[in-house]
N, C-alpha and C positions, 0 to 999 in steps of 0.2 A: 787732731787739734784744729785744723783749718775749718772744721764744721761750726766752730764758735766764732760769732762775729767779733767779740772783744779780742779774742786771741788772734784773729786775722789781722786786726789793726796793729797789735803788738808785733806780729811777724813782719808786717809791711814796714813798720817804723824801724825794725831792726835790720832792714836791708834784704829781706827775703825775696822780694821781687827781682832785684838786680841779680842776686845769686841764682835764682831759678832760671832766669832768661840766659844767663851765661852758661848754665848747665845744659840747657836745651841745645845750645850750639856745640858745647864740648862733647856731648853724648849724641850728636846727630847721627852717628853710625850704628845706633841700636834702637830698633823700633820699640822694643819692650820698655826701655828706659824712657824713650820719647813719650810713650803713652802715659807713663806714670807722672812724668814732669808736667805734661800738659794737663793731666787730671788735677794736679795740685793747683795749677793756675786757675783752672775752672772753679775750684772750690774757693780760692782766695778772693776772686772778684765777684762771686755770687752775692747779690744784694748789697754790694759795697761800691757805691759810685766813686768815692774818693780813692779807693784802692784801684779801681779800674782806670781812673785818670793817672794815678801814679804808675801803673803798669804800662800805659800808653807812653808816658814820658820815658820809661825805662827801655822802650823799644819793642813792646809786645805787638804793636800793629805790624811792624816789619817782620818780626819772627813768625807770627801767625799766617800772614799772607804768603811768606816764603814757603811755609810748610804746605799750605793749601795748593800752592803752585806746583808742588811735587806730585800731586795726585795722579796725573797721567803717567808719569814715570813709574810710580809705585804700582799702579794697576797693570802696566805693560810688563814690568819685570815679574810681578806675581804670576801673571799668566805664563811667562816664559819658564819660570821655575816649575809651575804645575805641569806644563807640557813636557819639560825634560824629565820630570818624575814619572809621568805617565808613559813616556817612551821607554824609559829604563825598565819600568815594570813590565811592559809588553814584551821587551826583548828577552826577558828571562824565561819566557815560555810558560810562566806560571801565573795565569790570569787570576785564578782564585786567590792565590797568595797576595798578589798585588792589590786586589780589591780589599782583602782583609786588612792589609797594612794601611791603605788609604782610610778605611773606616776607623781603625784604631787611632790614626793620627788626628782625627777630628777632636779627640779628647786629650791627646798628649802632644807636647811641644818638643820639637827637635831643632837643631841648628839648620839654618838655610838662609840664603841671600834673598831678600825680599824686594829691595828697591834702592833708590838713591835719595838722600836728603841733603840739600845745600851742596850738591855735587860730590858728596862722599858716599861710598858704597855702604849700604845699610845692612847690618846683620840682624835678623830677627830670630827669636826662638820659635821657629816655624818649620813646618814640612810643606810639601807641595800643596797640601789641602788647606793649610792654615796660613800660608804666606799672605794671601789676599786678606784674610781676617785680621792679621797683624797690621797691615797697611791701613785697612779700613778703620781699625781702632784708633790709630793716630789721627786720621782725618776727622773722625767723629769728635775726638776731644778738641781738635782745633776749631771745629764748627761751634761747639758748645762754649769755648772760651770767647769767641767773637760775640756770640749771642749774650753771654753774661756780662761782657764789658759794656755793651751798648744799651741793654734793656733799661738800666737805671741811670745811664749817662748818655743821653742823646747827643751831647756835644762831641762825642767820639765818632759819631757816624761819618762826618766828612773825611776824616783821616782814613778810615777803612775804605770808603768808596773811592777816594783818590788813589788808594793802593790796589784798585781793581778787585776788591772783595766780592762785588756782585757776580762778576763773571767766574771768579774762582769757585765760589760757593755753588753756583749752578753747574759747573763742571764736576765738582765732587758729587753732587746729587746724581748725575748721570753715570759716573764711574763706579760708585758704591751705593746704589739705591737701597739695598737691604739694610745697610748699617747707618747711612748718613742722610737719607732723604728727609727724615723728620727734623733732625737737628739743623741741617742746612736750611731747610724751609723756615724754621724758627729764627735763625740768624738773619735771613733775608727779610723776614717780617719786621724784626726789631731794628733792622737798619732803615726801616721806613719805606721799603720798596713794594711796589705793586706786583701782582702776579707771583707772589712768593711761592705758591704751590705749583707753579708751572714747571 
């Protein structure tokens, strides 16, 4: 539904933005839900300057920068989960089995702790091999939301910059380069910053 611009406006008029941003906080302990909620925000503000402005008024700038600020914790805990999984596999004495499980987990999702968001322990549908991917997916959506909000509404740039968005986006690029370098660079570019590819 949110792919249609007229329907986006109807959803915004009906209070979807406020509900969505409340849900982002309520479900801050689940990376999978976070990714989907942020993806909806990305779609709602795409090409819609007025909706982007309404999202900012509803608290989107604060929510997005708070999520971007969790990137270091997400990356660190994903590494810890991966290390714990690898240690467990090694102690079993069955290296071949551990390798096959890790390979299989690239395509299948299991329960695992991935990181923290807003100070709450995050549970992701992830294994030691996919915990980092789950965290990266959330950060990718946050970068895209920032970009979509400011690309058609430059008036929102100062609010993001005052909330430290430049430093946060550059940090995400370094922590999750494979998943976020392109979208973080695009967000930096559309925030009007130089050296956005650096």
